[in-house]
MIDOSE-1310 file (N, C-alpha, C; in nm, 2 decimals, decimal comma, always signed):
residues 195
vgmt	+0,74/+0,29/-0,69/+0,61/+0,27/-0,65/+0,56/+0,38/-0,56; +0,65/+0,42/-0,46/+0,61/+0,52/-0,37/+0,57/+0,65/-0,43; +0,65/+0,69/-0,53/+0,61/+0,82/-0,60/+0,48/+0,81/-0,67; +0,45/+0,70/-0,73/+0,32/+0,68/-0,79/+0,21/+0,69/-0,69
vaee	+0,23/+0,63/-0,57/+0,13/+0,64/-0,47/+0,11/+0,78/-0,42; +0,22/+0,85/-0,40/+0,22/+0,99/-0,36/+0,14/+1,07/-0,47; +0,16/+1,05/-0,59/+0,09/+1,12/-0,70/-0,06/+1,09/-0,69; -0,10/+0,97/-0,68/-0,24/+0,93/-0,67/-0,30/+0,99/-0,55
laka	-0,23/+0,99/-0,43/-0,29/+1,05/-0,31/-0,30/+1,20/-0,33; -0,21/+1,26/-0,39/-0,21/+1,41/-0,41/-0,33/+1,44/-0,50; -0,35/+1,36/-0,61/-0,47/+1,38/-0,70/-0,60/+1,37/-0,62; -0,60/+1,29/-0,52/-0,72/+1,27/-0,44/-0,74/+1,37/-0,33
gavi	-0,64/+1,47/-0,32/-0,65/+1,57/-0,23/-0,56/+1,56/-0,10; -0,49/+1,46/-0,09/-0,40/+1,44/+0,02/-0,28/+1,54/+0,02; -0,23/+1,58/+0,13/-0,12/+1,66/+0,14/+0,00/+1,57/+0,18; +0,10/+1,56/+0,10/+0,22/+1,48/+0,13/+0,31/+1,56/+0,22
igla	+0,33/+1,51/+0,34/+0,41/+1,58/+0,44/+0,55/+1,52/+0,46; +0,57/+1,40/+0,41/+0,70/+1,34/+0,43/+0,73/+1,23/+0,32; +0,86/+1,22/+0,29/+0,90/+1,12/+0,19/+1,03/+1,05/+0,25; +1,05/+0,93/+0,21/+1,18/+0,86/+0,25/+1,22/+0,77/+0,13
ddra	+1,35/+0,74/+0,13/+1,40/+0,64/+0,05/+1,49/+0,55/+0,14; +1,57/+0,46/+0,08/+1,65/+0,37/+0,16/+1,76/+0,44/+0,23; +1,79/+0,57/+0,21/+1,90/+0,64/+0,27/+1,87/+0,76/+0,35; +1,75/+0,82/+0,33/+1,72/+0,94/+0,40/+1,57/+0,96/+0,40
avgn	+1,53/+1,06/+0,48/+1,39/+1,10/+0,49/+1,38/+1,25/+0,50; +1,28/+1,31/+0,45/+1,26/+1,46/+0,45/+1,11/+1,48/+0,48; +1,08/+1,60/+0,53/+0,95/+1,64/+0,56/+0,92/+1,79/+0,55; +0,79/+1,82/+0,53/+0,75/+1,96/+0,54/+0,60/+1,95/+0,58
pkgi	+0,57/+2,00/+0,70/+0,43/+2,00/+0,75/+0,33/+2,07/+0,66; +0,38/+2,17/+0,58/+0,29/+2,24/+0,49/+0,27/+2,17/+0,36; +0,34/+2,07/+0,33/+0,32/+1,99/+0,21/+0,44/+1,99/+0,12; +0,45/+1,87/+0,05/+0,56/+1,85/-0,05/+0,49/+1,83/-0,18
gher	+0,52/+1,91/-0,28/+0,47/+1,90/-0,41/+0,52/+1,77/-0,48; +0,42/+1,68/-0,51/+0,47/+1,55/-0,57/+0,54/+1,57/-0,70; +0,50/+1,67/-0,78/+0,57/+1,68/-0,91/+0,71/+1,73/-0,89; +0,73/+1,82/-0,80/+0,87/+1,87/-0,77/+0,95/+1,75/-0,71
atdw	+0,89/+1,67/-0,62/+0,96/+1,56/-0,56/+1,00/+1,45/-0,67; +0,90/+1,43/-0,76/+0,93/+1,33/-0,87/+1,04/+1,38/-0,96; +1,04/+1,51/-0,99/+1,15/+1,56/-1,08/+1,28/+1,55/-1,00; +1,28/+1,58/-0,87/+1,41/+1,58/-0,79/+1,46/+1,43/-0,79
mreh	+1,37/+1,34/-0,76/+1,41/+1,20/-0,75/+1,47/+1,15/-0,88; +1,41/+1,19/-0,99/+1,46/+1,15/-1,13/+1,60/+1,20/-1,15; +1,62/+1,33/-1,11/+1,75/+1,39/-1,13/+1,86/+1,34/-1,03; +1,82/+1,32/-0,90/+1,92/+1,30/-0,80/+1,91/+1,15/-0,74
davr	+1,81/+1,08/-0,78/+1,79/+0,94/-0,73/+1,79/+0,93/-0,57; +1,74/+1,04/-0,51/+1,74/+1,04/-0,36/+1,65/+1,15/-0,32; +1,59/+1,14/-0,20/+1,51/+1,25/-0,14/+1,59/+1,35/-0,07; +1,71/+1,31/-0,03/+1,80/+1,40/+0,04/+1,82/+1,53/-0,04
glpe	+1,80/+1,65/+0,03/+1,83/+1,77/-0,04/+1,71/+1,83/-0,11; +1,59/+1,76/-0,11/+1,47/+1,80/-0,18/+1,44/+1,94/-0,13; +1,43/+2,04/-0,22/+1,40/+2,18/-0,18/+1,27/+2,19/-0,10; +1,27/+2,29/-0,01/+1,16/+2,32/+0,08/+1,12/+2,20/+0,17
tepm	+1,22/+2,12/+0,21/+1,19/+2,01/+0,30/+1,31/+2,02/+0,41; +1,28/+1,96/+0,52/+1,38/+1,95/+0,62/+1,42/+1,80/+0,64; +1,55/+1,77/+0,65/+1,59/+1,63/+0,67/+1,54/+1,58/+0,81; +1,51/+1,45/+0,81/+1,47/+1,39/+0,94/+1,51/+1,24/+0,93
tkad	+1,50/+1,18/+1,04/+1,53/+1,03/+1,04/+1,40/+0,96/+0,99; +1,42/+0,84/+0,95/+1,30/+0,76/+0,91/+1,21/+0,74/+1,04; +1,28/+0,72/+1,15/+1,20/+0,70/+1,28/+1,12/+0,82/+1,31; +1,17/+0,94/+1,29/+1,09/+1,06/+1,31/+0,98/+1,07/+1,21
lfav	+1,01/+1,04/+1,08/+0,90/+1,04/+0,98/+0,79/+0,94/+1,02; +0,82/+0,82/+1,06/+0,72/+0,73/+1,10/+0,63/+0,78/+1,22; +0,69/+0,86/+1,30/+0,62/+0,91/+1,42/+0,54/+1,04/+1,40; +0,54/+1,09/+1,27/+0,46/+1,21/+1,24/+0,31/+1,18/+1,25
dcdi	+0,24/+1,27/+1,31/+0,09/+1,26/+1,32/+0,04/+1,29/+1,18; -0,02/+1,18/+1,12/-0,08/+1,20/+0,99/-0,20/+1,10/+0,97; -0,26/+1,11/+0,86/-0,38/+1,02/+0,83/-0,33/+0,89/+0,78; -0,24/+0,89/+0,69/-0,19/+0,76/+0,62/-0,04/+0,76/+0,62
lvla	+0,01/+0,65/+0,66/+0,16/+0,62/+0,65/+0,17/+0,51/+0,54; +0,24/+0,55/+0,43/+0,25/+0,45/+0,32/+0,39/+0,39/+0,33; +0,39/+0,25/+0,34/+0,52/+0,18/+0,34/+0,54/+0,12/+0,20; +0,63/+0,19/+0,13/+0,64/+0,15/-0,01/+0,79/+0,11/-0,05
glqg	+0,86/+0,08/+0,06/+1,00/+0,05/+0,03/+1,04/-0,09/+0,07; +1,09/-0,10/+0,19/+1,15/-0,23/+0,23/+1,06/-0,31/+0,32; +1,09/-0,44/+0,33/+1,02/-0,53/+0,42/+1,06/-0,49/+0,57; +0,97/-0,52/+0,66/+1,00/-0,50/+0,80/+1,03/-0,36/+0,84
eitd	+0,97/-0,26/+0,78/+0,99/-0,12/+0,82/+0,93/-0,09/+0,96; +0,82/-0,15/+0,98/+0,75/-0,13/+1,12/+0,77/-0,26/+1,19; +0,83/-0,26/+1,31/+0,85/-0,38/+1,39/+0,79/-0,35/+1,53; +0,80/-0,45/+1,62/+0,76/-0,43/+1,75/+0,84/-0,32/+1,82
anag	+0,96/-0,29/+1,78/+1,04/-0,19/+1,84/+0,99/-0,05/+1,81; +0,93/-0,02/+1,69/+0,88/+0,11/+1,65/+0,73/+0,12/+1,63; +0,66/+0,02/+1,64/+0,51/+0,02/+1,62/+0,45/+0,12/+1,72; +0,50/+0,13/+1,84/+0,44/+0,22/+1,94/+0,45/+0,36/+1,91
tirs	+0,54/+0,40/+1,82/+0,56/+0,54/+1,78/+0,48/+0,58/+1,67; +0,42/+0,49/+1,60/+0,34/+0,52/+1,48/+0,21/+0,60/+1,52; +0,19/+0,72/+1,46/+0,08/+0,81/+1,50/-0,02/+0,82/+1,39; +0,00/+0,75/+1,28/-0,10/+0,76/+1,17/-0,22/+0,67/+1,20
riva	-0,33/+0,70/+1,14/-0,45/+0,63/+1,16/-0,46/+0,50/+1,07; -0,39/+0,52/+0,96/-0,39/+0,41/+0,86/-0,25/+0,38/+0,81; -0,21/+0,26/+0,80/-0,08/+0,22/+0,74/-0,11/+0,14/+0,62; -0,07/+0,19/+0,50/-0,09/+0,13/+0,37/+0,04/+0,06/+0,34
evan	+0,03/-0,08/+0,34/+0,15/-0,16/+0,32/+0,17/-0,19/+0,17; +0,22/-0,09/+0,09/+0,24/-0,11/-0,05/+0,36/-0,21/-0,07; +0,46/-0,20/+0,01/+0,57/-0,29/+0,00/+0,53/-0,42/+0,06; +0,58/-0,53/+0,01/+0,55/-0,66/+0,07/+0,61/-0,67/+0,20
ggat	+0,53/-0,71/+0,30/+0,58/-0,73/+0,44/+0,63/-0,60/+0,50; +0,57/-0,49/+0,48/+0,61/-0,36/+0,53/+0,61/-0,36/+0,69; +0,52/-0,43/+0,74/+0,51/-0,44/+0,89/+0,52/-0,59/+0,93; +0,60/-0,61/+1,04/+0,62/-0,75/+1,09/+0,49/-0,80/+1,15
paad	+0,47/-0,93/+1,17/+0,36/-0,98/+1,24/+0,34/-0,92/+1,38; +0,45/-0,91/+1,45/+0,44/-0,85/+1,59/+0,40/-0,71/+1,58; +0,44/-0,63/+1,49/+0,40/-0,49/+1,47/+0,25/-0,49/+1,44; +0,20/-0,58/+1,36/+0,06/-0,59/+1,32/-0,03/-0,59/+1,45
vlla	+0,01/-0,68/+1,54/-0,06/-0,70/+1,66/-0,06/-0,57/+1,74; +0,05/-0,51/+1,76/+0,06/-0,38/+1,83/-0,02/-0,27/+1,77; -0,01/-0,26/+1,64/-0,09/-0,16/+1,57/-0,24/-0,18/+1,58; -0,28/-0,30/+1,57/-0,42/-0,34/+1,59/-0,47/-0,30/+1,73
drgv	-0,39/-0,33/+1,83/-0,42/-0,30/+1,97/-0,44/-0,15/+1,99; -0,37/-0,07/+1,91/-0,38/+0,07/+1,92/-0,49/+0,13/+1,83; -0,56/+0,05/+1,75/-0,66/+0,10/+1,67/-0,61/+0,15/+1,53; -0,49/+0,12/+1,50/-0,44/+0,16/+1,37/-0,48/+0,06/+1,26
tvip	-0,54/+0,11/+1,16/-0,59/+0,02/+1,05/-0,47/+0,00/+0,95; -0,44/-0,13/+0,93/-0,33/-0,17/+0,84/-0,40/-0,22/+0,71; -0,37/-0,16/+0,60/-0,42/-0,21/+0,47/-0,31/-0,30/+0,43; -0,33/-0,44/+0,43/-0,22/-0,53/+0,41/-0,17/-0,53/+0,26
diic	-0,04/-0,58/+0,25/+0,02/-0,58/+0,12/-0,06/-0,67/+0,02; -0,13/-0,77/+0,07/-0,20/-0,87/-0,02/-0,30/-0,79/-0,10; -0,36/-0,68/-0,05/-0,45/-0,60/-0,13/-0,39/-0,47/-0,18; -0,30/-0,41/-0,09/-0,25/-0,28/-0,13/-0,15/-0,29/-0,24
sags	-0,09/-0,40/-0,27/+0,00/-0,41/-0,38/-0,05/-0,51/-0,49; -0,18/-0,54/-0,48/-0,24/-0,63/-0,58/-0,25/-0,58/-0,72; -0,24/-0,45/-0,73/-0,25/-0,39/-0,87/-0,15/-0,44/-0,97; -0,03/-0,46/-0,92/+0,07/-0,50/-1,02/+0,04/-0,65/-1,06
tvlg	-0,01/-0,73/-0,98/-0,05/-0,87/-1,01/-0,16/-0,86/-1,11; -0,26/-0,78/-1,09/-0,38/-0,77/-1,18/-0,33/-0,72/-1,31; -0,24/-0,62/-1,31/-0,19/-0,57/-1,44/-0,11/-0,67/-1,52; -0,04/-0,76/-1,45/+0,03/-0,87/-1,51/-0,07/-0,96/-1,58
yfew	-0,18/-0,99/-1,51/-0,29/-1,07/-1,57/-0,35/-1,00/-1,69; -0,37/-0,87/-1,69/-0,42/-0,80/-1,80/-0,33/-0,81/-1,92; -0,20/-0,80/-1,90/-0,10/-0,82/-2,01/-0,11/-0,96/-2,07; -0,12/-1,06/-1,98/-0,14/-1,20/-2,03/-0,26/-1,21/-2,12
vqdm	-0,38/-1,16/-2,07/-0,50/-1,17/-2,14/-0,49/-1,10/-2,28; -0,44/-0,98/-2,28/-0,42/-0,91/-2,41/-0,33/-0,99/-2,50; -0,23/-1,05/-2,45/-0,14/-1,12/-2,54/-0,20/-1,25/-2,59; -0,27/-1,32/-2,50/-0,33/-1,45/-2,55/-0,45/-1,43/-2,64
qaff	-0,52/-1,32/-2,62/-0,64/-1,30/-2,70/-0,62/-1,19/-2,81; -0,50/-1,14/-2,82/-0,47/-1,03/-2,92/-0,56/-0,91/-2,90; -0,59/-0,88/-2,77/-0,67/-0,76/-2,74/-0,57/-0,65/-2,72; -0,62/-0,53/-2,74/-0,54/-0,41/-2,71/-0,63/-0,31/-2,64
wser	-0,61/-0,30/-2,51/-0,70/-0,22/-2,43/-0,63/-0,08/-2,42; -0,72/+0,02/-2,40/-0,67/+0,16/-2,38/-0,63/+0,17/-2,23; -0,55/+0,27/-2,21/-0,51/+0,30/-2,07/-0,63/+0,32/-1,98; -0,73/+0,39/-2,03/-0,85/+0,42/-1,96/-0,93/+0,29/-1,93
eier	-0,94/+0,20/-2,02/-1,00/+0,07/-2,00/-0,93/-0,01/-1,89; -0,80/-0,01/-1,90/-0,72/-0,08/-1,80/-0,74/-0,02/-1,66; -0,73/+0,11/-1,65/-0,75/+0,17/-1,52/-0,89/+0,14/-1,46; -0,99/+0,15/-1,55/-1,13/+0,13/-1,51/-1,15/-0,01/-1,45
eldr	-1,09/-0,11/-1,53/-1,11/-0,25/-1,49/-1,02/-0,28/-1,36; -0,90/-0,22/-1,36/-0,82/-0,24/-1,24/-0,89/-0,19/-1,11; -0,95/-0,07/-1,13/-1,02/-0,01/-1,01/-1,14/-0,10/-0,97; -1,21/-0,15/-1,07/-1,33/-0,24/-1,04/-1,28/-0,36/-0,96
ivdk	-1,18/-0,42/-1,01/-1,13/-0,55/-0,95/-1,08/-0,52/-0,80; -1,00/-0,42/-0,79/-0,94/-0,39/-0,66/-1,05/-0,34/-0,56; -1,14/-0,26/-0,61/-1,25/-0,21/-0,52/-1,33/-0,33/-0,48; -1,36/-0,42/-0,57/-1,45/-0,54/-0,53/-1,37/-0,62/-0,43
amag	-1,24/-0,64/-0,45/-1,16/-0,72/-0,36/-1,16/-0,66/-0,22; -1,14/-0,53/-0,22/-1,13/-0,45/-0,09/-1,27/-0,46/-0,02; -1,37/-0,45/-0,09/-1,51/-0,45/-0,03/-1,53/-0,59/+0,03; -1,48/-0,70/-0,03/-1,50/-0,83/+0,02/-1,41/-0,85/+0,15
iqam	-1,29/-0,79/+0,15/-1,21/-0,80/+0,27/-1,27/-0,72/+0,38; -1,32/-0,61/+0,35/-1,38/-0,53/+0,46/-1,51/-0,60/+0,52; -1,59/-0,66/+0,43/-1,70/-0,73/+0,47/-1,66/-0,85/+0,56; -1,56/-0,92/+0,52/-1,51/-1,04/+0,60/-1,46/-0,99/+0,74
atae	-1,38/-0,88/+0,74/-1,33/-0,82/+0,86/-1,44/-0,79/+0,96; -1,55/-0,73/+0,90/-1,66/-0,69/+0,99/-1,74/-0,81/+1,04; -1,76/-0,90/+0,95/-1,84/-1,02/+0,99/-1,77/-1,11/+1,09; -1,63/-1,12/+1,08/-1,56/-1,20/+1,17/-1,49/-1,13/+1,28
nvdl	-1,50/-1,00/+1,28/-1,44/-0,91/+1,38/-1,29/-0,93/+1,39; -1,22/-0,93/+1,27/-1,08/-0,94/+1,26/-1,02/-0,82/+1,18; -0,89/-0,82/+1,18/-0,82/-0,71/+1,11/-0,82/-0,74/+0,96; -0,78/-0,64/+0,88/-0,79/-0,66/+0,73/-0,70/-0,77/+0,68
rsaa	-0,58/-0,78/+0,74/-0,49/-0,89/+0,69/-0,55/-1,03/+0,72; -0,60/-1,05/+0,84/-0,67/-1,18/+0,87/-0,78/-1,20/+0,77; -0,86/-1,09/+0,75/-0,98/-1,11/+0,66/-0,94/-1,14/+0,52; -0,83/-1,08/+0,47/-0,78/-1,11/+0,34/-0,74/-1,25/+0,32
mmla	-0,67/-1,30/+0,42/-0,63/-1,44/+0,42/-0,75/-1,54/+0,43; -0,84/-1,50/+0,52/-0,96/-1,59/+0,54/-1,04/-1,60/+0,41; -1,05/-1,48/+0,34/-1,13/-1,48/+0,22/-1,06/-1,56/+0,11; -0,92/-1,54/+0,10/-0,85/-1,62/+0,00/-0,86/-1,77/+0,02
vsrv	-0,84/-1,81/+0,15/-0,85/-1,95/+0,18/-0,99/-2,01/+0,15; -1,09/-1,93/+0,18/-1,23/-1,98/+0,16/-1,25/-1,99/+0,01; -1,20/-1,90/-0,07/-1,22/-1,91/-0,22/-1,15/-2,03/-0,27; -1,03/-2,06/-0,23/-0,95/-2,18/-0,27/-1,03/-2,30/-0,23
adat	-1,08/-2,31/-0,11/-1,15/-2,42/-0,06/-1,28/-2,44/-0,14; -1,35/-2,34/-0,17/-1,47/-2,35/-0,25/-1,44/-2,40/-0,39; -1,34/-2,35/-0,45/-1,30/-2,40/-0,58/-1,26/-2,55/-0,58; -1,19/-2,58/-0,47/-1,14/-2,72/-0,46/-1,26/-2,82/-0,44
mlrg	-1,36/-2,77/-0,36/-1,48/-2,85/-0,34/-1,56/-2,87/-0,47; -1,57/-2,76/-0,55/-1,64/-2,77/-0,68/-1,57/-2,84/-0,79; -1,44/-2,82/-0,80/-1,37/-2,88/-0,91/-1,29/-3,01/-0,87; -1,27/-3,03/-0,75/-1,19/-3,14/-0,70/-1,04/-3,10/-0,70
lyp	-0,96/-3,18/-0,64/-0,82/-3,15/-0,62/-0,74/-3,15/-0,75; -0,78/-3,24/-0,84/-0,70/-3,26/-0,97/-0,80/-3,24/-1,08; -0,84/-3,12/-1,12/-0,94/-3,11/-1,23/-0,89/-3,16/-1,36
């Protein structure tokens, strides 16, 4: 997942300055080519030794001054113990539970925007739904149709979360949960508990 995110960010113009896996981290402030990194990872199954990068600890990588820190690996990567060292303006929680609840509070207090896992990793759930629909209805969508519809659904969901966050003056995770609960409550009121 992390390499796919790096590829999409690079396509959008981002400069990837650090990568990590569960064993090591590497960085290059001038940028890491995502294609070279992908090829290296396929061949070596590790970021360690990636050409034109310097080894670093994950703690050092998390403390790099950057625009976006993507958590695409393990749960609980950011905790109350290391949240104070995070220097990115945005944390994208692609991995489920990438930041602990205590870290969330500390990051919010410091003005770091956390895009929570509930929306940041929603694409795979939506794609699973698309597979089900195509199977049940004998539809066959093109990759372009799938990407367009996925973008539409995720963009609409993110806009709703941002609107809720603004209206209620809460962080994005709280807004996502509030929006989800309100939708379930509305559906329950309309349909009843046992439709």
